[in-house]
C-alpha positions in Angstrom: -14.7 17.7 -30.7 -12.5 14.6 -29.8 -13.5 13.2 -26.3 -9.9 13.6 -25.3 -9.9 17.3 -25.4 -13.2 17.4 -23.4 -11.6 16.1 -20.3 -11.4 18.3 -17.4 -7.9 18.5 -15.4 -9.2 16.9 -12.1 -10.3 13.8 -14.5 -6.6 13.5 -15.8 -5.2 13.7 -12.6 -7.5 11.0 -11.1 -6.4 8.9 -14.2 -2.7 9.5 -13.0 -3.4 8.4 -9.3 -5.5 5.5 -10.2 -2.4 4.5 -12.4 -0.1 4.9 -9.7 -2.4 2.9 -7.3 -2.7 0.1 -9.8 1.2 0.2 -9.8 1.6 -0.1 -6.2 -0.6 -2.9 -5.8 0.8 -4.9 -8.4 4.2 -4.1 -6.6 2.7 -5.4 -3.3 1.1 -8.5 -4.8 4.6 -9.5 -6.5 6.3 -9.0 -3.0 3.6 -11.0 -1.4 4.0 -13.8 -4.0 7.7 -13.6 -4.2 8.8 -13.1 -0.6 5.8 -13.6 1.8 4.4 -16.9 0.3 7.7 -18.9 0.4 8.3 -17.8 3.9 5.0 -18.6 5.0 5.7 -22.3 3.9 9.1 -21.9 5.8 8.2 -20.3 8.9 4.6 -18.9 9.2 5.0 -16.3 11.9 8.1 -14.7 10.7 6.6 -14.1 7.0 3.3 -12.6 8.7 5.7 -10.1 10.4 7.5 -9.2 7.0 4.0 -8.8 5.5 3.0 -6.7 8.2 5.9 -4.5 7.8 5.3 -4.1 4.1 1.7 -3.2 4.8 2.6 -0.7 7.1 5.0 0.9 4.9 2.5 1.0 2.0 -0.3 2.5 4.5 2.4 5.1 5.5 3.1 6.1 1.8 -0.7 6.3 1.2 -1.3 8.5 4.2 1.7 10.7 3.0 0.4 11.0 -0.4 -2.8 12.3 0.8 -1.6 14.7 3.2 -2.4 13.1 6.6 0.0 11.6 9.1 -0.5 7.9 10.0 -2.2 7.3 13.5 0.4 6.8 16.4 1.1 3.1 17.1 0.7 1.8 20.5 3.8 0.8 22.5 4.4 -3.0 22.1 4.7 -3.7 26.0 1.1 -2.4 26.9 -1.4 -4.9 26.5 -4.7 -4.4 24.3 -7.9 -3.9 26.2 
């Protein structure tokens, strides 16, 4: 019996998900290389904010895919303890 036909459905699903994760990571790395790095060289603080925004979007996407809501963000005007 060939190895492919002996796979379980969950193994196929894990393979699909890992492929999607790899695609997303490649996209984020490309974004960082193409958009963030040049901005850091020009204006570091603005580039870090752009990277943080993109990373927040990626985290929200990952949370939405696993069925959980992202944790609430603290208000910007409240100092951290």
